[in-house]
KETOR-411321 format. One record per residue (C-alpha): residue number from 1; chain; z, y, x. Coordinates in Angstrom, 3 decimals, decimal comma, m for minus. Layout:
PT	NUM	A	Z	Y	X
...
This chain:
PT	1	A	m3,069	m65,965	2,035
PT	2	A	m3,650	m65,841	5,752
PT	3	A	m1,333	m63,899	7,994
PT	4	A	m2,287	m60,337	8,869
PT	5	A	m1,693	m59,490	12,507
PT	6	A	m0,657	m55,860	13,124
PT	7	A	m1,101	m54,195	16,476
PT	8	A	0,503	m51,297	18,295
PT	9	A	3,163	m49,377	16,401
PT	10	A	2,668	m51,445	13,271
PT	11	A	3,334	m54,710	15,093
PT	12	A	6,418	m53,204	16,679
PT	13	A	7,746	m52,158	13,290
PT	14	A	7,256	m48,437	13,974
PT	15	A	5,614	m47,395	10,749
PT	16	A	6,282	m44,365	8,576
PT	17	A	7,106	m44,456	4,899
PT	18	A	3,497	m43,589	4,033
PT	19	A	2,324	m46,494	6,168
PT	20	A	4,822	m48,818	4,530
PT	21	A	3,603	m47,856	1,066
PT	22	A	0,010	m48,184	2,240
PT	23	A	0,466	m51,694	3,613
PT	24	A	2,660	m52,774	0,690
PT	25	A	5,386	m54,040	2,949
PT	26	A	8,941	m53,108	3,843
PT	27	A	9,856	m52,054	7,329
PT	28	A	12,935	m50,978	9,207
PT	29	A	13,843	m47,302	9,265
PT	30	A	13,946	m46,268	12,919
PT	31	A	16,217	m43,242	12,390
PT	32	A	19,124	m45,381	11,144
PT	33	A	21,177	m46,875	13,979
PT	34	A	24,155	m49,131	14,086
PT	35	A	26,274	m46,245	15,364
PT	36	A	26,395	m43,190	13,085
PT	37	A	25,167	m39,931	14,651
PT	38	A	27,854	m37,631	15,943
PT	39	A	28,368	m34,272	14,203
PT	40	A	29,049	m31,624	16,811
PT	41	A	29,599	m27,864	16,782
PT	42	A	26,847	m25,965	18,575
PT	43	A	27,921	m23,416	21,165
PT	44	A	27,349	m19,710	20,634
PT	45	A	24,326	m19,574	22,958
PT	46	A	22,483	m22,248	20,953
PT	47	A	23,448	m20,622	17,663
PT	48	A	22,129	m17,262	18,792
PT	49	A	18,856	m18,782	19,995
PT	50	A	18,391	m20,483	16,639
PT	51	A	19,119	m17,201	14,850
PT	52	A	16,694	m15,392	17,128
PT	53	A	13,920	m17,603	15,793
PT	54	A	14,253	m15,893	12,414
PT	55	A	15,429	m12,422	13,410
PT	56	A	13,129	m11,887	16,399
PT	57	A	9,726	m13,372	15,659
PT	58	A	7,840	m11,114	18,086
PT	59	A	8,391	m7,886	20,086
PT	60	A	7,764	m5,790	16,967
PT	61	A	10,748	m7,508	15,312
PT	62	A	12,975	m6,497	18,223
PT	63	A	11,755	m2,893	18,005
PT	64	A	12,434	m2,878	14,263
PT	65	A	16,013	m4,076	14,687
PT	66	A	16,824	m1,630	17,483
PT	67	A	15,258	1,402	15,772
PT	68	A	17,041	0,577	12,513
PT	69	A	20,327	0,449	14,416
PT	70	A	19,568	3,897	15,856
PT	71	A	18,864	5,300	12,374
PT	72	A	22,086	3,763	11,045
PT	73	A	23,920	5,470	13,920
PT	74	A	22,793	8,862	12,598
PT	75	A	20,193	9,534	15,304
PT	76	A	17,877	12,533	14,922
PT	77	A	15,743	11,799	17,996
PT	78	A	14,524	8,282	18,763
PT	79	A	12,318	7,351	21,709
PT	80	A	10,776	3,899	22,199
PT	81	A	9,260	2,750	25,493
PT	82	A	7,348	m0,527	25,710
PT	83	A	5,439	m2,371	28,416
PT	84	A	2,943	m5,218	28,086
PT	85	A	3,130	m5,197	24,319
PT	86	A	6,939	m5,297	24,441
PT	87	A	6,998	m8,627	26,259
PT	88	A	8,409	m7,285	29,521
PT	89	A	10,145	m4,097	28,352
PT	90	A	11,500	m2,533	25,175
PT	91	A	13,728	0,515	25,588
PT	92	A	15,128	2,451	22,615
PT	93	A	16,931	5,731	23,278
PT	94	A	18,740	7,654	20,542
PT	95	A	21,203	10,504	20,112
PT	96	A	23,343	8,722	17,529
PT	97	A	27,099	8,288	17,376
PT	98	A	27,173	5,679	20,176
PT	99	A	29,377	2,616	20,749
PT	100	A	32,809	2,818	22,335
PT	101	A	33,232	0,932	25,602
PT	102	A	35,849	m1,482	24,258
PT	103	A	33,513	m2,364	21,339
PT	104	A	30,503	m3,339	23,489
PT	105	A	31,470	m7,039	23,910
PT	106	A	32,242	m7,261	20,191
PT	107	A	28,865	m5,715	19,314
PT	108	A	27,219	m8,627	21,144
PT	109	A	29,139	m11,297	19,272
PT	110	A	27,614	m13,016	16,287
PT	111	A	28,124	m11,459	12,831
PT	112	A	29,973	m8,435	14,170
PT	113	A	28,958	m5,181	12,486
PT	114	A	30,330	m1,737	11,650
PT	115	A	28,172	m1,351	8,545
PT	116	A	29,969	m3,551	6,017
PT	117	A	33,442	m5,030	5,705
PT	118	A	32,232	m8,278	4,142
PT	119	A	33,831	m7,690	0,750
PT	120	A	30,588	m6,808	m1,075
PT	121	A	27,202	m8,047	0,105
PT	122	A	25,333	m6,236	m2,660
PT	123	A	26,532	m2,691	m2,006
PT	124	A	24,421	m2,154	1,139
PT	125	A	23,670	1,430	2,210
PT	126	A	22,321	0,802	5,727
PT	127	A	19,310	m0,878	7,307
PT	128	A	21,343	m3,468	9,179
PT	129	A	24,395	m5,363	7,991
PT	130	A	24,136	m8,994	9,178
PT	131	A	25,314	m8,467	12,777
PT	132	A	22,652	m10,793	14,205
PT	133	A	20,185	m8,562	16,038
PT	134	A	22,000	m7,744	19,299
PT	135	A	23,395	m11,236	19,990
PT	136	A	20,020	m12,763	19,133
PT	137	A	18,212	m10,423	21,536
PT	138	A	20,782	m11,110	24,243
PT	139	A	20,284	m14,842	23,759
PT	140	A	16,528	m14,812	24,413
PT	141	A	16,107	m11,890	26,837
PT	142	A	17,810	m9,676	29,380
PT	143	A	19,660	m7,018	27,414
PT	144	A	21,416	m3,912	28,653
PT	145	A	23,362	m1,536	26,399
PT	146	A	24,440	1,853	27,722
PT	147	A	26,302	4,046	25,259
PT	148	A	28,573	7,022	25,026
PT	149	A	30,683	8,270	22,158
PT	150	A	31,046	12,052	21,976
PT	151	A	34,177	13,129	23,817
PT	152	A	34,400	9,895	25,809
PT	153	A	32,935	8,344	28,943
PT	154	A	29,750	6,288	28,990
PT	155	A	29,847	2,502	29,491
PT	156	A	27,305	m0,278	29,833
PT	157	A	27,146	m4,033	29,411
PT	158	A	24,565	m6,670	30,316
PT	159	A	23,779	m10,013	28,718
PT	160	A	21,172	m12,486	29,965
PT	161	A	20,308	m15,627	28,057
PT	162	A	23,562	m15,370	26,151
PT	163	A	25,732	m14,894	29,265
PT	164	A	27,857	m11,783	28,795
PT	165	A	28,635	m9,524	31,722
PT	166	A	31,599	m7,147	32,159
PT	167	A	31,829	m3,639	30,729
PT	168	A	31,198	m1,065	33,447
PT	169	A	31,208	2,757	33,631
PT	170	A	27,775	4,405	33,377
PT	171	A	26,089	7,801	33,284
PT	172	A	24,721	9,052	29,940
PT	173	A	24,887	12,257	27,932
PT	174	A	25,299	11,111	24,327
PT	175	A	24,002	8,321	22,139
PT	176	A	22,768	4,897	23,162
PT	177	A	20,074	3,401	25,367
PT	178	A	19,241	m0,263	24,743
PT	179	A	16,907	m1,915	27,237
PT	180	A	15,447	m5,352	26,572
PT	181	A	13,511	m6,969	29,400
PT	182	A	11,610	m10,245	29,577
PT	183	A	11,790	m11,113	25,905
PT	184	A	11,918	m14,901	25,294
PT	185	A	12,445	m15,671	28,988
PT	186	A	15,311	m17,967	27,914
PT	187	A	13,044	m19,704	25,376
PT	188	A	9,685	m19,841	27,196
PT	189	A	8,089	m21,972	24,476
PT	190	A	8,160	m18,920	22,186
PT	191	A	6,013	m16,969	24,654
PT	192	A	3,086	m19,283	23,930
PT	193	A	3,054	m18,134	20,311
PT	194	A	2,789	m14,422	21,111
PT	195	A	m0,568	m12,693	20,777
PT	196	A	m2,305	m10,444	23,291
PT	197	A	m0,592	m7,334	24,623
PT	198	A	m2,921	m5,182	22,547
PT	199	A	m2,135	m7,053	19,322
PT	200	A	1,614	m6,893	19,950
PT	201	A	1,369	m3,159	20,715
PT	202	A	m0,494	m2,605	17,437
PT	203	A	2,253	m4,457	15,549
PT	204	A	4,912	m2,278	17,201
PT	205	A	2,955	0,852	16,254
PT	206	A	2,875	m0,275	12,632
PT	207	A	6,631	m0,918	12,570
PT	208	A	7,464	2,471	14,094
PT	209	A	5,143	4,273	11,673
PT	210	A	6,754	2,579	8,668
PT	211	A	10,227	3,585	9,833
PT	212	A	8,968	7,113	10,575
PT	213	A	7,762	7,400	6,965
PT	214	A	11,165	6,260	5,742
PT	215	A	12,960	8,929	7,811
PT	216	A	10,897	12,153	7,824
PT	217	A	13,813	14,245	9,163
PT	218	A	14,026	12,132	12,360
PT	219	A	11,845	12,660	15,433
PT	220	A	10,069	9,532	16,699
PT	221	A	8,177	8,981	19,929
PT	222	A	6,553	5,738	21,057
PT	223	A	5,317	5,432	24,634
PT	224	A	3,463	2,654	26,421
PT	225	A	4,764	2,648	29,995
PT	226	A	2,614	m0,250	31,208
PT	227	A	1,002	0,401	34,581
PT	228	A	1,211	3,630	36,540
PT	229	A	0,276	6,080	33,778
PT	230	A	2,596	6,090	30,759
PT	231	A	1,015	7,394	27,573
PT	232	A	2,370	8,441	24,196
PT	233	A	0,814	6,340	21,451
PT	234	A	2,678	7,903	18,537
PT	235	A	4,787	11,009	18,009
PT	236	A	6,197	12,489	14,822
PT	237	A	8,303	15,629	14,990
PT	238	A	11,214	16,045	12,586
PT	239	A	10,098	17,660	9,327
PT	240	A	11,779	20,546	7,509
PT	241	A	12,027	21,646	3,893
PT	242	A	12,903	19,626	0,828
PT	243	A	12,351	15,914	0,504
PT	244	A	8,811	16,102	m0,896
PT	245	A	7,643	18,705	1,624
PT	246	A	9,094	16,698	4,492
PT	247	A	7,556	13,478	3,227
PT	248	A	4,170	15,134	2,728
PT	249	A	4,245	16,441	6,277
PT	250	A	5,292	13,078	7,693
PT	251	A	2,580	11,222	5,752
PT	252	A	0,045	13,714	7,064
PT	253	A	1,166	12,844	10,608
PT	254	A	1,280	9,081	10,105
PT	255	A	m1,581	8,417	7,674
PT	256	A	m3,741	11,430	8,423
PT	257	A	m4,573	14,727	6,773
PT	258	A	m7,146	13,098	4,502
PT	259	A	m4,499	10,970	2,778
PT	260	A	m2,172	13,947	2,369
PT	261	A	m4,964	16,080	0,886
PT	262	A	m6,113	13,404	m1,539
PT	263	A	m2,798	12,014	m2,763
PT	264	A	m0,809	12,681	m5,910
PT	265	A	2,880	13,496	m5,982
PT	266	A	4,942	10,795	m7,712
PT	267	A	8,362	11,557	m9,189
PT	268	A	9,611	9,352	m12,037
PT	269	A	13,021	8,166	m13,229
PT	270	A	13,875	5,288	m15,539
PT	271	A	17,188	3,536	m16,207
PT	272	A	18,683	4,176	m12,790
PT	273	A	15,464	3,609	m10,799
PT	274	A	13,912	6,657	m9,126
PT	275	A	10,332	6,424	m7,863
PT	276	A	9,025	9,067	m5,461
PT	277	A	6,214	9,326	m2,964
PT	278	A	2,470	9,897	m2,906
PT	279	A	m0,424	7,817	m4,241
PT	280	A	m4,058	8,452	m3,365
PT	281	A	m6,823	9,247	m5,814
PT	282	A	m8,991	6,259	m6,819
PT	283	A	m11,964	7,733	m4,963
PT	284	A	m9,868	7,561	m1,781
PT	285	A	m9,644	3,747	m2,023
PT	286	A	m9,737	1,505	1,049
PT	287	A	m11,522	m1,720	1,909
PT	288	A	m8,201	m3,541	2,480
PT	289	A	m4,526	m3,077	1,679
PT	290	A	m3,707	m1,516	5,058
PT	291	A	m2,524	1,789	3,570
PT	292	A	0,016	0,423	1,108
PT	293	A	3,573	1,274	2,136
PT	294	A	6,484	0,355	m0,105
PT	295	A	10,137	1,210	0,449
PT	296	A	13,254	0,249	m1,485
PT	297	A	16,323	2,413	m0,792
PT	298	A	14,531	3,646	2,329
PT	299	A	13,906	0,124	3,646
PT	300	A	10,267	m0,906	4,355
PT	301	A	9,615	m4,058	2,339
PT	302	A	6,802	m6,485	1,617
PT	303	A	7,249	m7,565	m1,965
PT	304	A	4,621	m9,269	m4,138
PT	305	A	6,093	m7,741	m7,280
PT	306	A	5,677	m4,172	m6,022
PT	307	A	2,232	m4,832	m4,549
PT	308	A	1,146	m6,359	m7,854
PT	309	A	2,461	m3,337	m9,733
PT	310	A	0,530	m0,996	m7,451
PT	311	A	m2,627	m3,002	m7,946
PT	312	A	m2,036	m3,120	m11,702
PT	313	A	m1,722	0,662	m11,912
PT	314	A	m5,202	1,082	m10,390
PT	315	A	m6,968	m1,981	m11,793
PT	316	A	m8,909	0,042	m14,366
PT	317	A	m10,192	2,470	m11,721
PT	318	A	m11,140	0,278	m8,755
PT	319	A	m13,453	m2,660	m8,272
PT	320	A	m11,869	m5,852	m6,986
PT	321	A	m13,053	m5,276	m3,428
PT	322	A	m11,302	m1,897	m3,160
PT	323	A	m7,581	m1,265	m2,655
PT	324	A	m5,398	1,761	m3,484
PT	325	A	m3,548	3,719	m0,819
PT	326	A	0,046	4,794	m1,435
PT	327	A	3,453	5,412	0,101
PT	328	A	6,056	4,784	m2,596
PT	329	A	9,840	4,994	m2,370
PT	330	A	11,960	3,237	m4,989
PT	331	A	15,627	4,238	m4,933
PT	332	A	18,357	2,676	m7,028
PT	333	A	21,976	1,589	m6,982
PT	334	A	22,230	m0,988	m4,155
PT	335	A	23,840	m3,432	m6,585
PT	336	A	20,562	m3,599	m8,551
PT	337	A	18,642	m5,119	m5,643
PT	338	A	19,459	m7,985	m3,259
PT	339	A	18,347	m7,364	0,328
PT	340	A	20,217	m10,368	1,744
PT	341	A	17,310	m12,733	1,149
PT	342	A	15,953	m13,263	4,668
PT	343	A	17,283	m12,359	8,131
PT	344	A	14,280	m10,079	8,674
PT	345	A	15,401	m8,083	5,584
PT	346	A	11,796	m7,383	4,533
PT	347	A	12,095	m9,434	1,337
PT	348	A	14,114	m8,291	m1,673
PT	349	A	14,967	m9,354	m5,200
PT	350	A	15,496	m7,022	m8,138
PT	351	A	18,033	m7,712	m10,822
PT	352	A	15,442	m6,544	m13,354
PT	353	A	11,993	m6,973	m11,757
PT	354	A	10,179	m6,005	m14,976
PT	355	A	11,836	m2,594	m14,984
PT	356	A	10,746	m1,864	m11,409
PT	357	A	7,193	m2,981	m12,076
PT	358	A	6,934	m1,014	m15,314
PT	359	A	8,173	2,153	m13,628
PT	360	A	5,543	1,926	m10,875
PT	361	A	2,677	1,242	m13,277
PT	362	A	3,606	3,957	m15,765
PT	363	A	4,382	6,592	m13,101
PT	364	A	1,119	6,060	m11,235
PT	365	A	m0,971	5,995	m14,399
PT	366	A	0,650	9,225	m15,579
PT	367	A	m0,122	10,859	m12,236
PT	368	A	m3,746	9,720	m12,458
PT	369	A	m3,996	11,144	m15,984
PT	370	A	m2,615	14,487	m14,820
PT	371	A	m5,141	14,511	m11,964
PT	372	A	m7,848	14,866	m14,621
PT	373	A	m11,365	14,974	m13,187
PT	374	A	m10,208	15,481	m9,596
PT	375	A	m12,027	13,480	m6,903
PT	376	A	m11,140	13,078	m3,249
PT	377	A	m12,371	15,546	m0,648
PT	378	A	m13,609	12,680	1,504
PT	379	A	m16,563	12,366	m0,870
PT	380	A	m17,710	15,858	0,052
PT	381	A	m17,037	15,153	3,710
PT	382	A	m19,221	12,055	3,623
PT	383	A	m21,945	14,014	1,849
PT	384	A	m21,907	16,783	4,435
PT	385	A	m21,927	14,198	7,190
PT	386	A	m25,068	12,643	5,728
PT	387	A	m26,876	15,974	5,684
PT	388	A	m28,581	16,708	8,998
PT	389	A	m30,036	20,205	9,397
PT	390	A	m33,324	20,685	11,180
PT	391	A	m32,849	21,223	14,929
PT	392	A	m33,126	24,824	16,031
PT	393	A	m35,823	25,147	18,665
PT	394	A	m35,418	28,629	20,092
PT	395	A	m32,547	31,051	20,455
PT	396	A	m30,398	31,427	17,393
PT	397	A	m31,312	34,289	15,053
PT	398	A	m28,325	35,826	13,352
PT	399	A	m28,987	36,844	9,767
PT	400	A	m27,375	39,627	7,820
PT	401	A	m24,093	38,994	6,022
PT	402	A	m24,246	37,229	2,671
PT	403	A	m24,894	39,825	m0,081
PT	404	A	m22,389	40,572	m2,788
PT	405	A	m22,451	38,872	m6,190
PT	406	A	m23,842	42,011	m7,866
PT	407	A	m26,700	42,445	m5,434
PT	408	A	m27,573	38,757	m5,637
PT	409	A	m27,645	38,929	m9,461
PT	410	A	m29,950	41,943	m9,376
PT	411	A	m32,168	40,189	m6,860
PT	412	A	m32,377	37,064	m9,010
PT	413	A	m33,370	39,124	m12,057
PT	414	A	m36,087	40,928	m10,155
PT	415	A	m37,495	37,595	m8,962
PT	416	A	m37,291	35,890	m12,371
PT	417	A	m40,950	36,427	m13,402
PT	418	A	m42,160	34,742	m10,260
PT	419	A	m39,839	31,776	m10,713
PT	420	A	m40,647	31,411	m14,390
PT	421	A	m44,077	30,062	m13,485
PT	422	A	m42,476	27,316	m11,394
PT	423	A	m39,889	26,021	m13,873
PT	424	A	m42,154	23,328	m15,293
PT	425	A	m42,232	21,572	m11,924
PT	426	A	m38,463	20,995	m11,973
PT	427	A	m36,650	18,212	m13,800
PT	428	A	m34,589	20,578	m15,931
PT	429	A	m34,817	24,215	m16,883
PT	430	A	m31,602	26,172	m17,323
PT	431	A	m31,705	28,950	m19,881
PT	432	A	m29,544	32,000	m19,237
PT	433	A	m26,751	32,257	m21,836
PT	434	A	m24,615	35,195	m22,834
PT	435	A	m21,003	34,758	m21,809
PT	436	A	m19,503	37,819	m23,477
PT	437	A	m15,719	37,740	m23,845
PT	438	A	m15,558	34,265	m22,307
PT	439	A	m14,463	32,877	m18,976
PT	440	A	m17,337	33,200	m16,483
PT	441	A	m18,836	29,702	m16,158
PT	442	A	m18,601	29,792	m12,362
PT	443	A	m14,815	30,152	m12,604
PT	444	A	m14,482	26,838	m14,433
PT	445	A	m13,602	23,806	m12,239
PT	446	A	m17,071	22,252	m12,432
PT	447	A	m18,944	25,526	m12,830
PT	448	A	m22,119	25,982	m14,827
PT	449	A	m25,296	23,932	m14,681
PT	450	A	m28,179	25,480	m12,731
PT	451	A	m30,622	22,598	m12,741
PT	452	A	m31,314	18,878	m12,812
PT	453	A	m33,111	16,931	m10,093
PT	454	A	m34,691	13,488	m10,259
PT	455	A	m33,607	13,298	m13,914
PT	456	A	m30,196	12,019	m12,790
PT	457	A	m28,296	14,665	m10,826
PT	458	A	m26,961	17,878	m12,335
PT	459	A	m26,614	20,826	m9,968
PT	460	A	m23,832	23,212	m11,001
PT	461	A	m22,669	26,452	m9,414
PT	462	A	m18,960	27,213	m8,996
PT	463	A	m17,139	30,289	m7,750
PT	464	A	m16,700	28,736	m4,307
PT	465	A	m19,705	26,468	m3,919
PT	466	A	m21,692	23,907	m5,852
PT	467	A	m21,190	20,582	m7,634
PT	468	A	m23,605	17,647	m7,807
PT	469	A	m22,932	15,362	m10,802
PT	470	A	m24,244	11,852	m11,363
PT	471	A	m24,986	12,227	m15,086
PT	472	A	m25,051	8,494	m15,874
PT	473	A	m21,828	7,645	m14,005
PT	474	A	m20,005	10,655	m15,469
PT	475	A	m21,051	10,007	m19,053
PT	476	A	m20,291	6,296	m18,666
PT	477	A	m16,683	7,171	m17,794
PT	478	A	m16,396	9,574	m20,714
PT	479	A	m17,636	6,964	m23,191
PT	480	A	m15,348	4,334	m21,650
PT	481	A	m12,270	6,550	m22,026
PT	482	A	m13,163	7,183	m25,690
PT	483	A	m13,489	3,438	m26,328
PT	484	A	m10,140	2,781	m24,664
PT	485	A	m8,452	5,456	m26,771
PT	486	A	m9,926	3,931	m29,927
PT	487	A	m8,679	0,510	m28,854
PT	488	A	m5,192	1,897	m28,198
PT	489	A	m5,083	3,390	m31,711
PT	490	A	m6,660	0,554	m33,650
PT	491	A	m5,671	m2,382	m31,464
PT	492	A	m7,818	m5,289	m30,299
PT	493	A	m9,290	m7,339	m33,120
PT	494	A	m8,336	m11,019	m32,881
PT	495	A	m10,580	m13,939	m33,830
PT	496	A	m8,613	m16,849	m35,356
PT	497	A	m9,674	m20,259	m34,059
PT	498	A	m10,660	m22,782	m36,715
PT	499	A	m8,822	m25,484	m34,758
PT	500	A	m6,070	m24,211	m32,456
PT	501	A	m6,544	m25,278	m28,851
PT	502	A	m3,598	m27,146	m27,379
PT	503	A	m2,919	m26,710	m23,668
PT	504	A	m0,457	m29,013	m21,896
PT	505	A	1,659	m27,237	m19,294
PT	506	A	4,819	m27,808	m17,334
PT	507	A	8,040	m26,609	m18,923
PT	508	A	8,281	m23,789	m16,378
PT	509	A	4,716	m22,592	m16,934
PT	510	A	5,160	m22,756	m20,688
PT	511	A	8,322	m20,649	m20,563
PT	512	A	6,694	m18,123	m18,201
PT	513	A	3,718	m17,763	m20,525
PT	514	A	5,776	m17,380	m23,685
PT	515	A	7,729	m14,538	m22,048
PT	516	A	4,560	m12,412	m22,119
PT	517	A	3,289	m13,671	m25,483
PT	518	A	3,885	m10,322	m27,221
PT	519	A	1,906	m8,439	m24,587
PT	520	A	m0,950	m10,941	m24,807
PT	521	A	m0,974	m10,529	m28,592
PT	522	A	m1,606	m6,780	m28,136
PT	523	A	m4,961	m7,691	m26,653
PT	524	A	m5,878	m10,313	m29,232
PT	525	A	m4,681	m13,501	m27,516
PT	526	A	m2,262	m15,287	m29,851
PT	527	A	m0,205	m18,187	m28,487
PT	528	A	2,862	m20,066	m29,718
PT	529	A	4,938	m23,067	m28,557
PT	530	A	3,687	m26,480	m29,631
PT	531	A	6,580	m28,655	m28,531
PT	532	A	7,513	m29,894	m25,075
PT	533	A	5,507	m28,059	m22,432
PT	534	A	2,493	m27,451	m24,672
PT	535	A	1,268	m24,226	m26,222
PT	536	A	m1,170	m23,630	m29,058
PT	537	A	m3,836	m20,943	m28,725
PT	538	A	m4,498	m19,681	m32,244
PT	539	A	m6,380	m16,419	m31,600
PT	540	A	m8,646	m14,969	m28,938
PT	541	A	m9,968	m11,380	m28,547
PT	542	A	m12,940	m11,016	m30,882
PT	543	A	m14,741	m8,678	m28,504
PT	544	A	m15,001	m11,465	m25,904
PT	545	A	m16,938	m13,723	m28,243
PT	546	A	m16,879	m17,402	m27,313
PT	547	A	m14,326	m17,865	m24,575
PT	548	A	m12,862	m20,758	m22,600
PT	549	A	m9,298	m20,243	m23,809
PT	550	A	m7,771	m22,938	m21,627
PT	551	A	m9,318	m21,533	m18,443
PT	552	A	m8,088	m18,061	m19,413
PT	553	A	m4,534	m19,351	m19,886
PT	554	A	m4,573	m21,031	m16,475
PT	555	A	m5,877	m17,843	m14,834
PT	556	A	m3,081	m15,874	m16,508
PT	557	A	m0,505	m18,340	m15,157
PT	558	A	m1,919	m18,026	m11,645
PT	559	A	m1,650	m14,242	m11,873
PT	560	A	1,908	m14,446	m13,207
PT	561	A	2,930	m16,739	m10,357
PT	562	A	1,306	m14,509	m7,732
PT	563	A	2,180	m11,038	m9,004
PT	564	A	4,875	m11,503	m11,639
PT	565	A	2,621	m10,040	m14,340
PT	566	A	m0,890	m10,466	m15,665
PT	567	A	m3,624	m8,050	m16,682
PT	568	A	m6,152	m10,826	m17,163
PT	569	A	m6,781	m10,397	m20,894
PT	570	A	m6,690	m6,604	m20,729
PT	571	A	m9,103	m6,652	m17,805
PT	572	A	m11,547	m8,898	m19,677
PT	573	A	m11,379	m6,734	m22,803
PT	574	A	m11,844	m3,516	m20,864
PT	575	A	m14,686	m5,071	m18,865
PT	576	A	m16,517	m5,518	m22,165
PT	577	A	m15,755	m1,910	m23,101
PT	578	A	m17,056	m0,829	m19,702
PT	579	A	m20,335	m2,655	m20,289
PT	580	A	m20,622	m1,110	m23,749
PT	581	A	m19,996	2,324	m22,219
PT	582	A	m22,624	1,678	m19,569
PT	583	A	m25,292	0,834	m22,145
PT	584	A	m24,274	3,680	m24,444
PT	585	A	m24,221	6,447	m21,868
PT	586	A	m26,915	8,846	m20,716
PT	587	A	m29,437	6,849	m18,736
PT	588	A	m30,802	7,799	m15,360
PT	589	A	m34,219	9,410	m15,776
PT	590	A	m33,392	11,327	m18,942
PT	591	A	m34,228	15,025	m18,942
PT	592	A	m31,284	17,146	m20,175
PT	593	A	m31,228	20,608	m21,654
PT	594	A	m28,951	23,272	m20,216
PT	595	A	m26,502	23,112	m23,125
PT	596	A	m26,261	19,320	m22,736
PT	597	A	m25,512	19,575	m19,045
PT	598	A	m22,852	22,223	m19,570
PT	599	A	m21,325	20,245	m22,431
PT	600	A	m21,066	17,241	m20,098
PT	601	A	m19,342	19,353	m17,457
PT	602	A	m16,833	20,732	m19,960
PT	603	A	m16,037	17,257	m21,295
PT	604	A	m15,504	15,979	m17,762
PT	605	A	m12,980	18,759	m17,166
PT	606	A	m11,076	17,761	m20,313
PT	607	A	m11,117	13,969	m19,743
PT	608	A	m8,674	12,158	m17,418
PT	609	A	m10,131	9,899	m14,739
PT	610	A	m13,598	11,442	m15,072
PT	611	A	m13,770	11,969	m11,320
PT	612	A	m14,734	8,317	m10,805
PT	613	A	m16,941	5,918	m12,735
PT	614	A	m15,736	2,604	m14,161
PT	615	A	m16,260	0,955	m10,773
PT	616	A	m14,284	3,481	m8,711
PT	617	A	m17,259	5,420	m7,372
PT	618	A	m17,233	9,234	m7,538
PT	619	A	m19,014	10,885	m10,457
PT	620	A	m19,507	14,200	m8,674
PT	621	A	m19,518	15,811	m5,251
PT	622	A	m18,209	19,319	m4,659
PT	623	A	m19,546	21,238	m1,680
PT	624	A	m17,853	24,442	m0,583
PT	625	A	m20,095	27,418	0,132
PT	626	A	m18,603	27,791	3,601
PT	627	A	m19,599	24,203	4,445
PT	628	A	m23,114	24,724	3,103
PT	629	A	m23,514	27,906	5,140
PT	630	A	m22,316	26,065	8,222
PT	631	A	m25,147	23,571	7,769
PT	632	A	m27,593	26,455	7,947
PT	633	A	m25,860	28,140	10,851
PT	634	A	m24,614	31,033	8,716
PT	635	A	m21,191	31,237	10,314
């Protein structure tokens, strides 16, 4: 063999382990020296800068820590001022209990806190408890704390880049004012990773809104003081009333009146876990997950388990490209959940994650059942927005007031002979029916059918307006719900495989899959251990026909790893039922008799989830008479 000449780093012996394996040769390890490296204790300034890398990722993180401290101090009014996206100024003012002058230096030392005594890290009742925020902020910016305890004098202290100044007398009424200037000036490399001022301001807005939802009895105000004209970007006044009324009012302020009007009250309790909040109707779905807010013991969290549970509760009502909207609050004994997972405190771990997930799914599904045929008001709003009345050319002519119900009825009867000649030109003809000793049809939620247009849309009259029903979509949902009920009673038929299919998995994947084996069996997928990390698939759902069992198992594992649970088999089975319902329902273009249309309306009123089709689209639109009259200028 001839010699191989290496050049550059290879010739000098500077080659990584990958390179050494690649070239099939041994090389010296450059990180090992004759003299052992010295182990040294870092100073407090370096420690705080390292901690700041996790605690303070961006200006929004600093705002979060300071506002949480204000809430923990019992504040009822919190004001936040920012400039340049929080990069040059963050000021948080509160009317909380304050910090005594002699405690100010201690508050800026690492792991100093008044919220826990260190004896029990699971029994946490406050937002903060690690004692890292203030020293971390003081290590990377210019921090000033001015505070006054009731009945005492006010004092202030400054810290710049970790250098602590003396405690000095100050002027302040009550509470605390914390001013952070020039964030990351002591670590300029971090400034390069920040986004634009607008993006950082948006992130701060989101943080403040989440904390405002968690504390509806506290007043919040966020102001952008950049430039010469400060402006308020968010304000939420303190709410009154009981917890649900206050939360409803706060959600109306933060998420908008449309969410508040189209959300369902959630209140469920199971084995020490209490779920409250509001979840939107399926027809109020969003194009992304931007309106999903989850709180555990009042703390805003981002948890895959809870997000997966929320998605699972709606999976039968929304298509995959739509996302539910909700603000859910899960309260429990602090010892049942670990919040000491990450310095940012946005990640948590439940002692019993299955219990938390099951509570969310069952509570939301029960609320959707109780909602019955209800659909969101935004559907009607979009319909009215799409209707453009003819422009009025001349001066407006005011018409007489709308006649009474009696006079209108008499007028209709007198005009009946003339209209009778025209009925054959309409898609459907409604025959007048006697309603003696019965509830007037107009007083029923979906009213009574008055006609059918384009052989697909039923026009019904209600006491306060009119309803337009998509007959195919509505009947499809009704048939689908019947098929699901039959499946729940009779179960899913399983097809035994002539030769069981063996799937090799890792030990961890095998154990994770066998934990949900009973639930998979409910939907016709039978699996059992086959030794080592393998499983044997012995049965598949008969309704699916020929199925790639191995691919299904791998998809289930991916869903379990991502969300902690899997609805894969159930979703596939119900997708088949949905297709069966689609083909078995009233088709578009079919002419319907009056009794058929009214029977459809009555069945919709009695069937849960009939307000949306199997794909999450609305099955009917309700237009109020006042809105219709406004279109015609009859105001």
